[in-house]
Every structure is written in structure tokens, then in C-alpha cells.
SELOMAR-651328 format. One record per atom (N, C-alpha, C, O, CB): x, y, z. Coordinates in steps of 0.2 Angstrom, whole numbers, plus 5000, padded with zeros to 4 digits. Glycine has a CB too. Layout:
<dotis>
- east:north:up
- X:Y:Z
...
</dotis>
This chain:
<dotis>
- east:north:up
- 5549:5410:5387
- 5547:5405:5384
- 5543:5409:5379
- 5544:5415:5381
- 5543:5399:5387
- 5540:5409:5373
- 5537:5413:5369
- 5530:5412:5370
- 5528:5406:5372
- 5540:5412:5362
- 5525:5419:5370
- 5518:5414:5371
- 5513:5411:5364
- 5513:5415:5360
- 5514:5419:5376
- 5510:5408:5364
- 5506:5406:5360
- 5499:5406:5360
- 5498:5401:5364
- 5507:5400:5359
- 5496:5408:5360
- 5488:5408:5363
- 5485:5407:5354
- 5486:5408:5348
- 5485:5418:5369
- 5480:5403:5360
- 5473:5399:5355
- 5467:5405:5353
- 5464:5409:5356
- 5468:5392:5362
- 5467:5403:5345
- 5462:5410:5343
- 5457:5411:5350
- 5454:5416:5351
- 5456:5409:5334
- 5456:5405:5356
- 5450:5406:5358
- 5451:5409:5364
- 5448:5406:5368
- 5445:5400:5358
- 5454:5413:5366
- 5462:5416:5370
- 5459:5424:5365
- 5456:5429:5366
- 5472:5410:5367
- 5462:5421:5360
- 5462:5429:5359
- 5454:5434:5356
- 5453:5440:5355
- 5469:5429:5352
- 5450:5426:5356
- 5443:5429:5354
- 5443:5432:5362
- 5446:5437:5363
- 5436:5421:5352
- 5439:5428:5368
- 5439:5430:5375
- 5443:5438:5375
- 5440:5443:5378
- 5443:5424:5380
- 5449:5439:5372
- 5453:5447:5373
- 5448:5453:5374
- 5446:5457:5378
- 5458:5448:5366
- 5448:5451:5366
- 5445:5455:5361
- 5438:5456:5364
- 5435:5461:5364
- 5445:5452:5353
- 5434:5451:5366
- 5426:5454:5373
- 5427:5456:5377
- 5422:5460:5380
- 5423:5450:5378
- 5433:5455:5379
- 5433:5458:5385
- 5436:5467:5384
- 5434:5471:5388
- 5437:5453:5389
- 5443:5468:5378
- 5441:5474:5378
- 5433:5478:5376
- 5430:5483:5379
- 5447:5476:5373
- 5429:5473:5370
- 5423:5476:5369
- 5422:5480:5374
- 5424:5486:5375
- 5418:5472:5367
- 5418:5473:5382
- 5414:5475:5385
- 5416:5481:5388
- 5413:5486:5387
- 5413:5470:5388
- 5423:5481:5391
- 5423:5490:5393
- 5423:5495:5389
- 5423:5501:5392
- 5429:5491:5397
- 5424:5494:5384
- 5423:5501:5381
- 5415:5503:5377
- 5413:5507:5372
- 5429:5501:5375
- 5409:5495:5382
- 5402:5500:5377
- 5399:5504:5383
- 5395:5508:5382
- 5393:5495:5374
- 5403:5503:5390
- 5398:5508:5394
- 5400:5516:5394
- 5396:5521:5396
- 5398:5506:5401
- 5407:5515:5391
- 5408:5526:5390
- 5406:5526:5383
- 5400:5529:5383
- 5419:5532:5390
- 5408:5523:5378
- 5407:5525:5371
- 5397:5523:5368
- 5394:5523:5363
- 5415:5519:5366
- 5394:5521:5374
- 5388:5521:5375
- 5384:5526:5376
- 5379:5529:5373
- 5388:5518:5380
- 5388:5528:5382
- 5388:5535:5383
- 5387:5541:5382
- 5383:5545:5384
- 5390:5535:5385
- 5392:5542:5378
- 5393:5547:5371
- 5388:5547:5369
- 5385:5552:5369
- 5397:5546:5366
- 5385:5542:5364
- 5380:5543:5361
- 5373:5543:5360
- 5369:5545:5356
- 5381:5541:5359
- 5372:5540:5370
- 5368:5544:5371
- 5367:5554:5374
- 5363:5558:5373
- 5366:5539:5373
- 5373:5553:5376
- 5373:5562:5373
- 5371:5566:5367
- 5368:5571:5367
- 5379:5564:5373
- 5376:5562:5362
- 5374:5565:5357
- 5364:5566:5354
- 5360:5571:5353
- 5378:5561:5352
- 5364:5558:5356
- 5355:5561:5354
- 5353:5564:5357
- 5350:5568:5354
- 5350:5558:5354
- 5353:5565:5365
- 5352:5572:5368
- 5352:5579:5366
- 5349:5583:5369
- 5355:5571:5372
- 5358:5581:5361
- 5359:5586:5362
- 5354:5588:5354
- 5353:5594:5352
- 5366:5588:5364
- 5352:5581:5350
- 5350:5579:5345
- 5342:5583:5346
- 5341:5588:5343
- 5351:5573:5345
- 5338:5577:5350
- 5332:5581:5354
- 5329:5586:5355
- 5323:5587:5354
- 5331:5581:5358
- 5335:5591:5360
- 5335:5594:5362
- 5338:5601:5361
- 5337:5606:5364
- 5335:5593:5365
- 5342:5600:5355
- 5348:5607:5354
- 5349:5610:5360
- 5352:5606:5364
- 5344:5614:5349
- 5348:5618:5359
- 5352:5620:5364
- 5351:5619:5370
- 5356:5620:5374
- 5352:5625:5364
- 5343:5616:5374
- 5339:5616:5381
- 5345:5610:5382
- 5347:5609:5387
- 5329:5614:5382
- 5347:5607:5379
- 5353:5600:5381
- 5357:5602:5386
- 5356:5599:5391
- 5360:5597:5375
- 5361:5607:5384
- 5368:5609:5386
- 5368:5608:5392
- 5363:5605:5394
- 5370:5616:5385
- 5372:5610:5397
- 5379:5606:5400
- 5377:5600:5401
- 5381:5596:5399
- 5382:5610:5407
- 5372:5596:5403
- 5370:5590:5403
- 5372:5587:5400
- 5376:5583:5402
- 5365:5588:5403
- 5372:5589:5392
- 5373:5582:5388
- 5382:5584:5383
- 5384:5581:5378
- 5363:5580:5381
- 5383:5589:5385
- 5393:5590:5385
- 5397:5585:5392
- 5401:5581:5392
- 5395:5600:5387
- 5393:5587:5398
- 5394:5585:5405
- 5397:5576:5401
- 5402:5573:5400
- 5385:5586:5412
- 5390:5574:5399
- 5393:5568:5398
- 5393:5563:5392
- 5394:5557:5392
- 5392:5566:5402
- 5393:5566:5388
- 5399:5567:5381
- 5407:5569:5384
- 5412:5565:5383
- 5395:5576:5374
- 5408:5572:5387
- 5415:5575:5389
- 5418:5568:5394
- 5423:5565:5392
- 5415:5585:5393
- 5416:5566:5400
- 5417:5564:5406
- 5416:5556:5402
- 5418:5551:5406
- 5411:5569:5411
- 5414:5555:5398
- 5414:5547:5393
- 5419:5545:5391
- 5421:5539:5391
- 5410:5547:5387
- 5421:5551:5386
- 5427:5552:5381
- 5432:5550:5383
- 5436:5547:5381
- 5428:5556:5379
- 5431:5554:5392
- 5438:5552:5395
- 5437:5547:5398
- 5441:5544:5401
- 5442:5557:5400
- 5432:5543:5398
- 5434:5537:5404
- 5436:5531:5395
- 5440:5526:5394
- 5421:5533:5411
- 5433:5534:5390
- 5433:5529:5386
- 5443:5528:5383
- 5447:5523:5382
- 5427:5532:5379
- 5442:5535:5383
- 5452:5536:5384
- 5458:5531:5386
- 5462:5528:5383
- 5454:5542:5390
- 5454:5532:5395
- 5458:5529:5400
- 5458:5523:5399
- 5464:5521:5399
- 5455:5530:5406
- 5452:5518:5396
- 5454:5513:5396
- 5460:5509:5388
- 5464:5504:5387
- 5447:5510:5397
- 5457:5515:5384
- 5460:5512:5377
- 5469:5512:5379
- 5472:5507:5378
- 5458:5517:5370
- 5471:5518:5383
- 5477:5518:5387
- 5478:5513:5388
- 5482:5509:5384
- 5477:5520:5392
- 5475:5511:5394
- 5478:5505:5397
- 5477:5498:5395
- 5481:5493:5396
- 5476:5505:5402
- 5472:5497:5391
- 5472:5491:5386
- 5477:5491:5382
- 5478:5486:5380
- 5467:5489:5382
- 5483:5496:5378
- 5483:5498:5374
- 5491:5496:5380
- 5492:5492:5376
- 5479:5505:5372
- 5494:5496:5383
- 5501:5497:5388
- 5497:5489:5391
- 5501:5485:5390
- 5502:5506:5394
- 5494:5487:5392
- 5493:5480:5398
- 5492:5474:5393
- 5492:5468:5394
- 5485:5481:5404
- 5491:5476:5386
- 5486:5469:5380
- 5496:5470:5375
- 5501:5466:5375
- 5475:5475:5370
- 5493:5477:5372
- 5500:5478:5366
- 5505:5478:5367
- 5508:5476:5372
- 5501:5483:5364
- 5509:5482:5360
- 5517:5477:5360
- 5517:5487:5366
- 5520:5487:5371
- 5524:5474:5348
- 5515:5491:5365
- 5516:5498:5367
- 5519:5497:5374
- 5522:5501:5376
- 5510:5503:5366
- 5517:5491:5379
- 5517:5489:5385
- 5525:5488:5387
- 5526:5489:5393
- 5514:5483:5386
- 5530:5487:5383
- 5537:5485:5384
- 5542:5492:5380
- 5548:5493:5380
- 5540:5476:5381
- 5536:5495:5378
- 5540:5500:5374
- 5547:5505:5380
- 5546:5507:5385
- 5534:5506:5369
- 5552:5505:5377
- 5557:5507:5384
- 5557:5514:5385
- 5561:5518:5388
- 5567:5504:5384
- 5551:5517:5380
- 5551:5525:5384
- 5547:5523:5390
- 5549:5525:5395
- 5545:5533:5379
- 5541:5518:5391
- 5537:5517:5396
- 5541:5516:5404
- 5544:5511:5406
- 5534:5512:5393
- 5538:5522:5407
- 5540:5521:5414
- 5538:5519:5419
- 5535:5514:5419
- 5542:5523:5415
- 5539:5522:5426
- 5533:5518:5429
- 5528:5524:5431
- 5522:5523:5434
- 5536:5515:5436
- 5532:5531:5429
- 5525:5535:5430
- 5521:5533:5427
- 5515:5532:5429
- 5524:5542:5430
- 5521:5532:5418
- 5519:5531:5415
- 5512:5525:5420
- 5506:5526:5423
- 5524:5530:5410
- 5515:5520:5419
- 5512:5517:5424
- 5506:5518:5429
- 5500:5517:5429
- 5516:5514:5426
- 5509:5520:5433
- 5507:5523:5438
- 5499:5527:5436
- 5494:5526:5436
- 5513:5526:5440
- 5502:5532:5434
- 5495:5535:5429
- 5491:5536:5427
- 5486:5539:5428
- 5494:5536:5425
- 5493:5528:5421
- 5487:5525:5418
- 5480:5522:5424
- 5474:5523:5425
- 5491:5519:5414
- 5486:5516:5427
- 5482:5515:5432
- 5477:5519:5436
- 5471:5516:5437
- 5485:5513:5434
- 5479:5524:5439
- 5477:5527:5446
- 5472:5530:5439
- 5468:5531:5443
- 5484:5532:5453
- 5470:5533:5434
- 5469:5536:5428
- 5460:5531:5432
- 5455:5532:5435
- 5476:5536:5419
- 5463:5525:5428
- 5459:5518:5427
- 5452:5519:5435
- 5446:5520:5435
- 5466:5509:5428
- 5455:5518:5439
- 5452:5519:5446
- 5449:5524:5449
- 5446:5523:5455
- 5455:5518:5449
- 5449:5531:5445
- 5445:5536:5447
- 5438:5537:5447
- 5435:5541:5450
- 5447:5541:5444
- 5435:5530:5442
- 5428:5532:5442
- 5424:5527:5447
- 5418:5528:5448
- 5426:5533:5434
- 5428:5522:5451
- 5428:5519:5457
- 5428:5521:5462
- 5430:5527:5464
- 5432:5516:5457
- 5427:5516:5467
- 5428:5516:5475
- 5433:5512:5477
- 5432:5508:5482
- 5422:5514:5478
- 5440:5513:5474
- 5447:5508:5476
- 5451:5518:5476
- 5451:5523:5473
- 5450:5500:5468
- 5455:5514:5481
- 5461:5518:5482
- 5466:5517:5482
- 5468:5514:5487
- 5461:5521:5486
- 5471:5518:5478
- 5478:5517:5478
- 5484:5521:5481
- 5483:5525:5485
- 5479:5517:5473
- 5492:5518:5479
- 5495:5522:5483
- 5503:5518:5485
- 5506:5515:5488
- 5490:5523:5490
- 5503:5522:5479
- 5513:5520:5478
- 5518:5521:5484
- 5516:5526:5488
- 5517:5525:5470
- 5523:5518:5484
- 5527:5517:5488
- 5530:5524:5483
- 5530:5526:5478
- 5531:5510:5490
- 5533:5527:5489
- 5538:5533:5485
- 5544:5534:5484
- 5549:5532:5487
- 5537:5538:5488
- 5546:5538:5477
- 5554:5534:5471
- 5553:5527:5469
- 5557:5523:5467
- 5562:5533:5477
- 5545:5526:5470
- 5546:5519:5466
- 5549:5519:5457
- 5552:5515:5454
- 5538:5516:5465
- 5548:5525:5455
- 5549:5528:5447
- 5557:5530:5447
- 5560:5530:5442
- 5544:5536:5446
- 5559:5531:5453
- 5566:5531:5452
- 5570:5525:5454
- 5576:5525:5452
- 5568:5536:5456
- 5565:5519:5457
- 5571:5516:5459
- 5567:5509:5454
- 5566:5504:5457
- 5573:5515:5470
- 5565:5508:5449
- 5562:5506:5442
- 5562:5509:5437
- 5558:5510:5433
- 5556:5504:5441
- 5569:5514:5437
- 5570:5517:5431
- 5573:5515:5426
- 5573:5519:5421
- 5572:5520:5431
- 5575:5507:5427
- 5581:5504:5422
- 5576:5495:5424
- 5579:5489:5424
- 5592:5505:5426
- 5569:5496:5424
- 5567:5488:5425
- 5570:5482:5416
- 5572:5484:5411
- 5557:5488:5426
- 5570:5477:5418
- 5567:5470:5414
- 5562:5471:5411
- 5556:5471:5412
- 5565:5464:5417
- 5567:5472:5402
- 5561:5472:5397
- 5553:5466:5398
- 5553:5460:5398
- 5566:5468:5390
- 5547:5470:5398
- 5545:5468:5399
- 5539:5468:5406
- 5533:5467:5407
- 5548:5465:5397
- 5545:5470:5411
- 5541:5470:5418
- 5537:5474:5421
- 5534:5472:5426
- 5544:5470:5422
- 5536:5480:5418
- 5531:5485:5419
- 5524:5484:5418
- 5519:5485:5420
- 5532:5491:5414
- 5527:5479:5411
- 5519:5476:5409
- 5517:5471:5411
- 5512:5469:5411
- 5516:5474:5403
- 5521:5469:5413
- 5517:5462:5419
- 5513:5469:5425
- 5508:5470:5426
- 5526:5455:5425
- 5518:5471:5428
- 5517:5475:5433
- 5511:5479:5431
- 5510:5482:5436
- 5522:5479:5435
- 5506:5481:5426
- 5502:5484:5425
- 5495:5481:5422
- 5489:5483:5421
- 5505:5487:5422
- 5498:5475:5423
- 5492:5469:5423
- 5491:5467:5431
- 5486:5466:5434
- 5495:5461:5417
- 5495:5466:5433
- 5496:5461:5440
- 5492:5468:5444
- 5489:5467:5450
- 5508:5458:5445
- 5491:5473:5440
- 5488:5478:5446
- 5480:5478:5443
- 5476:5477:5447
- 5492:5488:5447
- 5477:5478:5434
- 5473:5477:5434
- 5469:5471:5439
- 5464:5472:5443
- 5473:5477:5429
- 5473:5463:5438
- 5469:5459:5444
- 5470:5460:5451
- 5469:5455:5455
- 5471:5452:5444
- 5473:5465:5453
- 5472:5465:5457
- 5466:5468:5462
- 5463:5466:5467
- 5477:5466:5458
- 5465:5475:5455
- 5460:5478:5456
- 5454:5473:5455
- 5450:5474:5459
- 5459:5483:5452
- 5453:5468:5450
- 5448:5464:5451
- 5447:5460:5456
- 5442:5457:5458
- 5449:5460:5447
- 5453:5460:5459
- 5450:5455:5467
- 5449:5460:5473
- 5448:5458:5479
- 5458:5450:5471
- 5448:5467:5471
- 5445:5471:5476
- 5435:5471:5476
- 5431:5473:5480
- 5449:5479:5474
- 5434:5468:5470
- 5427:5468:5470
- 5422:5474:5471
- 5417:5474:5474
- 5426:5463:5474
- 5425:5482:5467
- 5423:5487:5467
- 5426:5491:5471
- 5429:5497:5471
- 5417:5488:5468
- 5427:5488:5476
- 5431:5495:5482
- 5435:5492:5488
- 5435:5486:5489
- 5424:5500:5488
- 5438:5497:5491
- 5444:5493:5493
- 5450:5497:5494
- 5449:5503:5494
- 5445:5487:5488
- 5457:5495:5495
- 5463:5499:5495
- 5468:5496:5492
- 5467:5490:5493
- 5466:5500:5500
- 5474:5498:5487
- 5478:5495:5484
- 5482:5499:5486
- 5482:5505:5485
- 5477:5494:5478
- 5491:5495:5489
- 5497:5498:5491
- 5502:5495:5486
- 5502:5489:5486
- 5498:5496:5498
- 5505:5499:5482
- 5510:5496:5478
- 5518:5498:5480
- 5520:5504:5478
- 5509:5497:5471
- 5520:5495:5483
- 5527:5495:5484
- 5534:5491:5483
- 5532:5486:5479
- 5527:5495:5489
- 5541:5490:5484
- 5547:5487:5482
- 5548:5480:5486
- 5548:5479:5492
- 5552:5492:5483
- 5549:5477:5482
- 5553:5470:5488
- 5557:5470:5493
- 5560:5475:5491
- 5557:5466:5485
- 5559:5468:5497
- 5565:5470:5500
- 5570:5469:5497
- 5575:5474:5497
- 5565:5467:5505
- 5571:5461:5493
- 5577:5461:5490
- 5578:5468:5486
- 5584:5470:5485
- 5578:5456:5485
- 5572:5474:5481
- 5572:5478:5476
- 5574:5472:5471
- 5579:5472:5467
- 5577:5485:5476
- 5570:5467:5471
- 5570:5463:5464
- 5563:5461:5462
- 5561:5456:5460
- 5573:5455:5465
- 5558:5467:5463
- 5549:5468:5461
- 5547:5470:5465
- 5550:5474:5468
- 5543:5462:5460
- 5539:5469:5464
- 5534:5474:5467
- 5532:5468:5470
- 5532:5462:5469
- 5529:5478:5463
- 5529:5473:5477
- 5522:5469:5478
- 5519:5476:5479
- 5520:5481:5479
- 5522:5464:5485
- 5510:5470:5477
- 5504:5474:5477
- 5500:5470:5485
- 5501:5464:5485
- 5501:5474:5469
- 5497:5473:5489
- 5493:5472:5494
- 5487:5476:5495
- 5487:5482:5496
- 5497:5474:5499
- 5481:5473:5494
- 5474:5473:5492
- 5471:5473:5499
- 5471:5468:5503
- 5472:5466:5487
- 5467:5479:5501
- 5465:5476:5508
- 5456:5478:5508
- 5454:5482:5505
- 5469:5481:5514
- 5455:5477:5509
- 5448:5478:5511
- 5439:5473:5511
- 5438:5468:5508
- 5447:5483:5507
- 5433:5477:5514
- 5427:5471:5513
- 5429:5464:5510
- 5432:5459:5513
- 5420:5473:5508
- 5428:5466:5504
- 5426:5462:5499
- 5433:5460:5495
- 5432:5458:5489
- 5421:5467:5494
- 5439:5460:5497
- 5445:5459:5494
- 5445:5448:5492
- 5444:5445:5497
- 5452:5463:5502
- 5446:5446:5488
- 5448:5441:5486
- 5449:5436:5480
- 5451:5438:5475
- 5447:5440:5489
- 5449:5431:5480
- 5448:5430:5470
- 5443:5426:5468
- 5440:5421:5469
- 5454:5425:5466
- 5442:5430:5464
- 5439:5425:5459
- 5434:5420:5458
- 5433:5419:5452
- 5441:5424:5458
- 5432:5417:5461
- 5432:5409:5457
- 5436:5406:5451
- 5436:5409:5445
- 5424:5407:5454
- 5439:5401:5452
- 5447:5401:5446
- 5450:5402:5444
- 5454:5399:5440
- 5450:5401:5442
- 5449:5409:5448
- 5457:5416:5447
- 5463:5412:5445
- 5466:5411:5440
- 5460:5422:5456
- 5464:5410:5454
- 5471:5410:5454
- 5474:5404:5447
- 5479:5404:5444
- 5475:5408:5463
- 5468:5399:5446
- 5471:5392:5442
- 5472:5395:5435
- 5476:5393:5430
- 5464:5385:5441
- 5468:5402:5434
- 5470:5405:5426
- 5475:5407:5426
- 5479:5407:5421
- 5465:5410:5423
- 5478:5411:5433
- 5485:5416:5432
- 5491:5412:5434
- 5496:5414:5432
- 5486:5423:5437
- 5489:5405:5437
- 5494:5402:5434
- 5497:5397:5428
- 5502:5394:5427
- 5495:5400:5438
- 5491:5399:5422
- 5490:5393:5417
- 5486:5386:5418
- 5486:5381:5415
- 5497:5391:5416
- 5483:5386:5426
- 5480:5378:5425
- 5475:5378:5423
- 5471:5374:5427
- 5480:5373:5430
- 5471:5380:5418
- 5464:5381:5416
- 5465:5381:5407
- 5468:5383:5402
- 5461:5390:5420
- 5459:5376:5408
- 5463:5373:5401
- 5458:5380:5396
- 5453:5383:5399
- 5460:5362:5398
- 5460:5383:5388
- 5457:5386:5387
- 5451:5388:5384
- 5449:5393:5382
- 5459:5387:5385
- 5444:5378:5385
- 5442:5382:5384
- 5435:5383:5390
- 5429:5384:5389
- 5442:5382:5378
- 5439:5382:5396
- 5436:5385:5400
- 5437:5391:5404
- 5435:5392:5409
- 5435:5382:5402
- 5440:5394:5399
- 5441:5402:5402
- 5436:5407:5398
- 5434:5405:5392
- 5448:5406:5400
- 5433:5414:5403
- 5430:5419:5401
- 5430:5422:5403
- 5435:5422:5407
- 5427:5419:5399
- 5426:5427:5403
- 5428:5436:5402
- 5428:5437:5413
- 5425:5442:5416
- 5418:5442:5396
- 5430:5432:5415
- 5429:5434:5421
- 5437:5432:5422
- 5441:5437:5422
- 5422:5429:5424
- 5438:5427:5423
- 5445:5424:5419
- 5450:5426:5417
- 5455:5427:5420
- 5445:5420:5415
- 5449:5429:5410
- 5455:5428:5404
- 5461:5434:5407
- 5467:5434:5407
- 5451:5430:5395
- 5457:5437:5408
- 5465:5445:5412
- 5469:5439:5419
- 5475:5440:5419
- 5458:5456:5419
- 5465:5436:5422
- 5471:5433:5428
- 5474:5426:5422
- 5478:5422:5425
- 5465:5429:5437
- 5473:5426:5416
- 5476:5422:5412
- 5482:5427:5409
- 5488:5427:5411
- 5471:5421:5407
- 5481:5429:5407
- 5483:5435:5401
- 5491:5435:5409
- 5497:5432:5409
- 5474:5446:5400
- 5487:5439:5412
- 5493:5443:5419
- 5500:5437:5418
- 5506:5437:5415
- 5489:5442:5430
- 5497:5431:5420
- 5502:5425:5421
- 5506:5422:5413
- 5511:5419:5413
- 5496:5417:5425
- 5502:5423:5409
- 5505:5421:5403
- 5513:5425:5400
- 5519:5422:5398
- 5499:5422:5397
- 5509:5435:5402
- 5515:5439:5400
- 5521:5438:5404
- 5527:5439:5403
- 5512:5447:5400
- 5519:5434:5412
- 5525:5436:5419
- 5527:5429:5416
- 5533:5429:5417
- 5522:5436:5430
- 5526:5424:5413
- 5533:5419:5410
- 5536:5420:5404
- 5542:5418:5402
- 5531:5413:5409
- 5529:5423:5400
- 5535:5425:5393
- 5541:5429:5395
- 5546:5428:5393
- 5532:5430:5386
- 5540:5435:5399
- 5546:5438:5401
- 5547:5436:5406
- 5550:5440:5410
- 5547:5444:5401
- 5546:5429:5409
- 5551:5426:5414
- 5551:5429:5421
- 5556:5430:5424
- 5559:5426:5410
- 5546:5431:5423
- 5546:5432:5431
- 5540:5430:5435
- 5534:5428:5431
- 5547:5442:5434
- 5541:5429:5442
- 5540:5426:5445
- 5533:5428:5450
- 5534:5430:5456
- 5546:5425:5446
- 5525:5428:5448
- 5522:5429:5453
- 5521:5424:5456
- 5522:5419:5454
- 5518:5431:5452
- 5519:5426:5463
- 5515:5423:5469
- 5509:5427:5473
- 5508:5433:5473
- 5519:5421:5474
- 5506:5422:5477
- 5501:5427:5479
- 5498:5423:5486
- 5497:5417:5486
- 5495:5428:5472
- 5497:5428:5490
- 5492:5424:5497
- 5488:5429:5498
- 5488:5435:5497
- 5496:5421:5506
- 5484:5424:5502
- 5476:5426:5503
- 5473:5428:5509
- 5469:5423:5510
- 5472:5421:5500
- 5474:5431:5514
- 5470:5431:5521
- 5465:5432:5524
- 5464:5435:5530
- 5471:5434:5525
- 5462:5430:5518
- 5453:5434:5519
- 5452:5434:5527
- 5447:5438:5528
- 5444:5427:5515
- 5453:5433:5531
- 5451:5433:5541
- 5452:5442:5541
- 5449:5446:5545
- 5460:5427:5549
- 5457:5443:5536
- 5462:5450:5536
- 5459:5455:5532
- 5461:5460:5532
- 5470:5448:5533
- 5453:5452:5527
- 5454:5454:5521
- 5460:5457:5520
- 5463:5462:5523
- 5448:5458:5518
- 5463:5453:5515
- 5470:5457:5513
- 5471:5449:5506
- 5469:5444:5504
- 5477:5458:5522
- 5474:5454:5507
- 5478:5447:5498
- 5485:5454:5496
- 5486:5460:5496
- 5468:5446:5486
- 5488:5448:5495
- 5497:5452:5494
- 5497:5448:5486
- 5495:5442:5487
- 5507:5448:5502
- 5498:5450:5479
- 5503:5445:5476
- 5510:5451:5474
- 5510:5457:5475
- 5500:5440:5469
- 5514:5447:5470
- 5521:5450:5471
- 5525:5447:5463
- 5523:5441:5460
- 5526:5447:5481
- 5529:5450:5460
- 5531:5450:5455
- 5538:5453:5453
- 5539:5459:5453
- 5527:5453:5453
- 5543:5446:5453
- 5548:5445:5454
- 5554:5445:5448
- 5552:5442:5443
- 5548:5440:5457
- 5557:5447:5448
- 5564:5444:5440
- 5571:5443:5445
- 5576:5441:5443
- 5567:5452:5431
</dotis>
């Protein structure tokens, strides 16, 4: 079914994107100010700050472009691009990701929108890791989808995240902490995919699936 998003949802998505870009863009500004104040004495410190922050900003922009924008459904986007952009997304943190070998070959011709939804679900899995843990991505046994297993001491759904994912949250109740879960579910609905979840807090484990 077509996605019909209220203005409030679009506002929160825009706020989420801006929030995630404020830190690296701000750090670039700090590096420039340092160079202006110290001149040549700023040296490698300022250049390193600017270069690292610019890289982080570019990574986030590329990820948001594929996750939220029309680029995510481009027929030229393959599983390799999804794997690379998500791996880059995690580089600055303490979450490790591992992909089952040959996934990009197994999903060489996925249904339209599937890889976009996979990327969104991966970002959701990262949110559920709360900053640390491991994410393992593999194919479902029937070859009709992807399974994402997240493990770690702090793994678990944020408050109201599942309701947002399932579309059971009123849009007026959405905020920056639940907006990505909400969008992930709505994209899956739009393209006709099914998302399933299983939380096992006693084993520090969370499983997400997306199938077609």
C-alpha cells in the first residue's frame, strides 16, 4: 500500500537526520576555528579532526540517502552497497557486524525495495544494541528473506519501539527515539514485506527477520 505520512512524521524524520549530522559537522567547524586561531601551530590535530568528521558526515548522509530516500530502491543498488554503508556506519562505535558469506550473490536480484528495508532494519538492530554488541546477518532457511541476530549485554527494544515498528503508535506520540522503528515498519508495509521479531533478554539476544 502507498505510504501516506503526516507532516509530523516528516518533521521528526528531518529532525533525526539533522541531529545525527550536528556532531560531525560541528566538529568540522571546531577544526576550522582551531586552524584560524593557531594557524600553522594547529598542525595535524586540526586536519585530523576535520578529515575524520567530514568522513563521518559523509557516511551518515550516504546511509540516510539509501534508508530514507528514493536512492534506496535504485535497481543498481546491491547487497554489497548495503553491507558497506552499514559497516561504515558502525566504524566509529563499539558494535561489530558480520555478514554471512555470499549474501550479495544470493540476493543478486531481490524484490524492489527489499534492500532498502534491510538497511533500515539493520539500523534498527543497531539502535537495539544501545551502543555495544554484535550483529550477525544471514539468509532465512527458505531463502526468502534476511535474519538479523543482535547479541550483547544491553540488547533490547527501546520503550515503545515495537509498537512503532508495527504501526501501533499514534503519530502524535512518535519522537526521535521511535521514528526510525516507525519508518522501518512503514517501508516494509509499502513494499509488501513482513517483519518478525523475537526478544530473548535472558540470553542477551534479539532476532529480527524480514521476508518476502
